[in-house]
C-alpha positions in Angstrom: 0.0 0.0 0.0 1.4 3.4 -0.9 2.3 6.0 1.7 -0.4 8.6 2.2 0.3 12.1 1.0 1.2 14.7 3.7 -1.7 16.7 5.1 0.0 20.0 4.0 0.2 18.7 0.4 -3.5 17.7 0.5 -4.5 21.1 1.9 -2.6 22.9 -0.9 -4.1 20.7 -3.6 -7.6 21.2 -2.2 -7.1 25.0 -2.1 -6.0 25.1 -5.7 -9.0 22.9 -6.7 -11.4 25.1 -4.8 -10.2 28.2 -6.7 -11.7 26.7 -9.8 -9.2 28.1 -12.2 -8.6 24.7 -13.8 -10.5 21.4 -14.2 -10.3 18.7 -11.6 -8.5 16.5 -14.2 -5.9 19.1 -15.0 -5.2 19.8 -11.3 -4.9 16.1 -10.6 -2.4 15.7 -13.5 -0.4 18.8 -12.3 0.0 17.4 -8.8 0.6 13.8 -9.9 -2.5 12.3 -8.3 -5.5 10.5 -9.7 -8.7 12.4 -10.5 -10.7 10.1 -8.2 -8.2 10.7 -5.3 -8.7 14.5 -5.7 -12.5 14.2 -5.8 -12.4 12.1 -2.6 -10.1 14.7 -0.9 -12.5 17.5 -1.9 -15.5 15.5 -0.6 -13.8 14.9 2.7 -12.7 18.5 3.0 -16.2 19.8 2.2 -17.6 17.5 4.9 -15.0 18.6 7.4 -15.5 22.3 6.6 -19.3 22.0 6.9 -19.9 22.7 3.2 -21.5 19.3 2.5 -23.7 17.0 4.6 -22.0 14.2 6.4 -22.1 10.7 4.8 -24.4 9.3 7.5 -26.9 12.2 7.4 -30.3 11.5 9.1 -32.6 11.0 6.1 -35.9 10.5 8.0 -36.0 13.5 10.3 -36.8 16.5 8.1 -34.4 18.8 9.9 -34.9 22.5 9.1 -32.4 24.7 7.3 -31.8 26.6 10.5 -30.7 23.4 12.2 -28.4 22.5 9.3 -26.9 25.9 9.3 -26.4 25.8 13.0 -24.8 22.4 12.8 -22.4 23.6 10.1 -21.5 26.6 12.2 -20.9 24.4 15.3 -18.7 22.0 13.3 -16.7 24.9 12.0 -16.3 26.4 15.4 -15.4 23.1 16.9 -12.6 22.6 14.3 -11.3 26.1 15.0 -11.2 25.4 18.8 -9.4 22.1 18.2 -6.8 23.9 16.1 -6.4 26.6 18.8 -6.1 23.9 21.5 -3.3 22.1 19.5 -1.4 25.4 19.2 -1.7 26.0 22.9 -0.6 22.4 23.6 2.5 22.8 21.4 3.3 26.2 22.9 3.1 24.8 26.4 5.4 21.9 25.5 7.9 24.4 23.9 8.0 26.7 27.0 8.1 23.8 29.4 11.2 22.5 27.7 13.1 25.6 28.7 11.9 25.5 32.3 12.7 21.8 33.1 16.0 21.1 34.9 18.6 19.4 32.8 
């Protein structure tokens, strides 16, 4: 099984694809990945960013647009808070490194 692409590379490819300046096929060729791989990455990124419904969406409930919008906003906010938490965790480890006795 091939090694997965680095997350930073995936983010860059997704950003270029979302600009819409070239076709998905052209972008995939330019970055040396398959078209289906790029489409999968875009679908996952849309779901993570709250731009598309999750794969296991409730089909029987009839949720309103307000609830869907609120859920998207809460997911976006949660992702932002997780990123901020990771930054704080790394900063704490960095500063603790200087304080610990050697």
